[in-house]
SEPA-326241 format. One line per field, with one value per residue: x negated, y negated, z of N, C-alpha, C in turn; residue number from 1. Coordinates in nm, 4 decimals, padded with zeros to 6 digits. Last residue first. Example, Ala and Ser with C-alpha at 12.3 -4.5 7.8 and 13.67 -1.06 7.14 Angstrom:
BEGIN
npx c(-01.2850_-01.3190)
npy c(00.2250_00.5690)
npz c(00.7080_00.7800)
capx c(-01.3670_-01.2300)
capy c(00.1060_00.4500)
capz c(00.7140_00.7800)
cpx c(-01.2900_-01.3200)
cpy c(-00.0030_00.3300)
cpz c(00.7870_00.7800)
nr c(2_1)
***
This chain:
BEGIN
npx c(02.0197_02.0171_01.9012_01.6192_01.5289_01.5344_01.3005_01.1067_00.9575_00.6582_00.4026_00.2929_00.2424_-00.0430_-00.1932_-00.4185_-00.5686_-00.5282_-00.6692_-00.5023_-00.2318_-00.2784_-00.3433_-00.0910_00.0654_-00.0604_00.0670_00.3275_00.4561_00.6783_01.0039_01.2195_01.2911_01.1565_01.0505_00.7316_00.7976_00.8394_00.5579_00.4211_00.5197_00.4493_00.1506_-00.0069_-00.3017_-00.5296_-00.5414_-00.6133_-00.4112_-00.1999_-00.3065_-00.3053_-00.0207_00.0994_-00.1464_-00.2102_-00.1427_-00.0678_00.1727_00.2736_00.2510_00.3919_00.6796_00.6046_00.6162_00.7582_01.0849_01.2928_01.5882_01.8180_02.0813_02.3074_02.4374)
npy c(00.1127_00.3611_00.5384_00.4556_00.6435_00.9083_00.8549_00.8925_01.0630_01.1214_01.2312_01.1206_00.8431_00.9208_01.1864_01.4037_01.5249_01.5634_01.3222_01.1463_01.1623_01.0802_00.8249_00.7347_00.8264_00.6393_00.3899_00.3978_00.6311_00.9343_00.9770_01.2803_01.4785_01.5971_01.7860_01.6622_01.5103_01.7144_01.8635_01.6253_01.6349_01.8694_01.8756_01.5290_01.4491_01.4194_01.4815_01.7474_01.8734_01.8418_01.9979_02.2717_02.2585_02.2807_02.4394_02.4688_02.5170_02.2822_02.3080_02.3236_02.0076_01.9592_02.0511_01.8559_01.5915_01.4178_01.2292_01.1720_01.3427_01.2136_01.3449_01.1654_01.2099)
npz c(-01.1555_-01.0829_-01.2694_-01.2194_-01.0089_-01.1131_-01.2994_-01.1790_-00.8827_-00.9058_-00.9341_-01.1779_-01.1460_-01.0186_-01.2123_-01.0192_-00.8172_-00.5504_-00.4885_-00.6248_-00.5149_-00.2582_-00.2685_-00.3614_-00.1259_00.0603_-00.0341_-00.0005_00.1502_00.1487_00.2890_00.3676_00.2815_00.0706_00.0773_00.1219_00.3327_00.5831_00.5155_00.5843_00.8662_01.0070_00.9670_01.0292_00.8436_00.7059_00.4401_00.4827_00.6104_00.4532_00.2537_00.3713_00.4240_00.1896_-00.1147_-00.4073_-00.7261_-00.8437_-00.8568_-00.5963_-00.5771_-00.7565_-00.5932_-00.3820_-00.5369_-00.6945_-00.4720_-00.4870_-00.4048_-00.1740_-00.0215_00.1714_00.4270)
capx c(01.9970_02.0988_02.0334_01.6599_01.5509_01.6443_01.4572_01.1261_01.0648_00.7153_00.4516_00.3225_00.3542_00.0719_-00.1215_-00.2893_-00.6028_-00.4325_-00.6845_-00.6472_-00.2782_-00.2446_-00.4745_-00.2128_00.0995_-00.0378_-00.1288_00.2617_00.4129_00.5179_00.8957_01.1093_01.3347_01.2479_01.1865_00.7844_00.7581_00.9428_00.6648_00.3902_00.4880_00.6010_00.2136_00.0634_-00.1378_-00.4892_-00.4456_-00.6992_-00.5784_-00.2077_-00.3332_-00.4285_-00.1461_00.1258_-00.0181_-00.2143_-00.2154_-00.2248_00.1265_00.2728_00.1540_00.2424_00.6077_00.6302_00.5253_00.7963_00.8805_01.2425_01.4437_01.7093_01.8833_02.2970_02.3602)
capy c(-00.0211_00.3001_00.5519_00.4455_00.4909_00.8347_00.8679_00.7986_01.1218_01.0014_01.2348_01.2421_00.8824_00.8433_01.0435_01.3681_01.5041_01.6556_01.4649_01.1418_01.1338_01.2555_00.9276_00.6856_00.8284_00.7539_00.4345_00.4164_00.5228_00.8749_00.9663_01.1144_01.4072_01.4496_01.8135_01.7639_01.4746_01.5998_01.8909_01.7021_01.4949_01.8481_01.9522_01.6571_01.3956_01.4031_01.3369_01.6237_01.8192_01.7792_01.8383_02.1623_02.2567_02.1833_02.4270_02.3810_02.6124_02.2574_02.3172_02.4756_02.1549_01.9422_02.0789_01.9954_01.6564_01.5893_01.2485_01.0559_01.3828_01.2650_01.3631_01.2637_01.1332)
capz c(-01.3129_-01.0454_-01.2821_-01.3329_-01.0350_-00.9712_-01.3311_-01.1890_-01.0182_-00.8728_-00.8293_-01.1681_-01.1665_-00.9744_-01.2430_-01.1131_-00.9577_-00.6821_-00.4067_-00.6196_-00.6139_-00.3046_-00.2155_-00.4222_-00.2402_00.0769_-00.0321_-00.1717_00.1269_00.1130_00.1309_00.3744_00.3842_00.0460_00.1134_-00.0116_00.1833_00.5476_00.4565_00.4757_00.8176_00.9552_00.8719_01.0496_00.8667_00.8413_00.4904_00.3660_00.6495_00.5467_00.2049_00.2698_00.5105_00.2832_-00.0004_-00.3022_-00.5880_-00.8019_-00.9865_-00.6375_-00.5366_-00.8005_-00.7739_-00.3854_-00.4335_-00.7227_-00.5330_-00.5263_-00.4611_-00.2967_-00.0066_-00.0070_00.3543)
cpx c(02.1197_02.0390_02.0583_01.8399_01.6575_01.6940_01.5593_01.2796_01.1499_00.8426_00.5832_00.4039_00.3975_00.1841_-00.0700_-00.2740_-00.5257_-00.5237_-00.6526_-00.7025_-00.4223_-00.2967_-00.4149_-00.3245_-00.0054_-00.0402_-00.1150_00.0839_00.3122_00.4934_00.7563_01.0264_01.2820_01.3482_01.2390_00.9507_00.8143_00.9112_00.8206_00.5199_00.5232_00.6075_00.3400_00.1411_-00.0919_-00.4014_-00.4975_-00.6373_-00.6506_-00.3428_-00.2284_-00.3859_-00.2339_00.0020_00.0072_-00.1085_-00.2692_-00.2641_-00.0141_00.1545_00.1592_00.1819_00.4585_00.5857_00.5159_00.6498_00.9054_01.0988_01.3778_01.6012_01.8610_02.1121_02.3220)
cpy c(-00.0297_00.1188_00.4653_00.4351_00.4394_00.6887_00.8372_00.7732_00.9692_01.0508_01.2103_01.2957_00.9740_00.9082_01.0193_01.2291_01.4822_01.6301_01.6028_01.2581_01.2081_01.2338_01.0765_00.8048_00.8308_00.8288_00.5983_00.4580_00.5245_00.7669_00.8948_01.0993_01.2309_01.4101_01.7043_01.8592_01.5566_01.5660_01.8000_01.7567_01.5662_01.7676_01.9314_01.7530_01.5082_01.3798_01.3246_01.5234_01.7193_01.7376_01.7808_02.0259_02.2055_02.1860_02.3096_02.4063_02.5603_02.3662_02.3674_02.4522_02.2635_01.9986_02.0875_02.0875_01.8090_01.6480_01.3690_01.1233_01.3001_01.2712_01.3527_01.2567_01.2053)
cpz c(-01.3302_-01.0979_-01.2257_-01.3884_-01.1152_-00.9794_-01.2204_-01.2659_-01.0941_-00.9834_-00.7956_-01.0491_-01.1675_-01.0257_-01.1057_-01.0941_-01.0638_-00.7995_-00.4962_-00.5517_-00.6356_-00.4540_-00.2511_-00.3937_-00.3723_-00.1083_-00.0156_-00.1496_00.0228_00.1338_00.2114_00.3038_00.3867_00.1370_00.0690_-00.0474_00.0718_00.3965_00.4471_00.4136_00.6332_00.8855_00.8610_00.9569_00.9390_00.9146_00.6183_00.3973_00.6070_00.6386_00.3424_00.2528_00.4753_00.3315_00.1058_-00.2041_-00.4854_-00.7554_-00.9717_-00.7670_-00.5455_-00.6877_-00.7670_-00.4999_-00.4468_-00.6242_-00.5905_-00.5555_-00.5783_-00.3434_-00.1349_00.0188_00.2917)
nr c(73_72_71_70_69_68_67_66_65_64_63_62_61_60_59_58_57_56_55_54_53_52_51_50_49_48_47_46_45_44_43_42_41_40_39_38_37_36_35_34_33_32_31_30_29_28_27_26_25_24_23_22_21_20_19_18_17_16_15_14_13_12_11_10_9_8_7_6_5_4_3_2_1)
***
C-alpha cells in the first residue's frame, strides 16, 4: 500500500522548531500517534488539524498538501 503524504506536519514542526514530543504534550496524545501523523502512516482528524494549526500559529491550509487531492479529480 502506497503511503501518500497528505499532511505537512513534519515540515511545519521543523519550521517552527517544535518536536513531536512537544505537540503530543500540547494535544494530550501519545508520541506514537504524532509520529504516525508526521510520517503520514495515519492522518489526524479535522479537529486535531485545527488545534495543531492554532498551536503552531499557522493556517490550516499550511498543514495539508492539497496537490495530492487535485491529482485524483
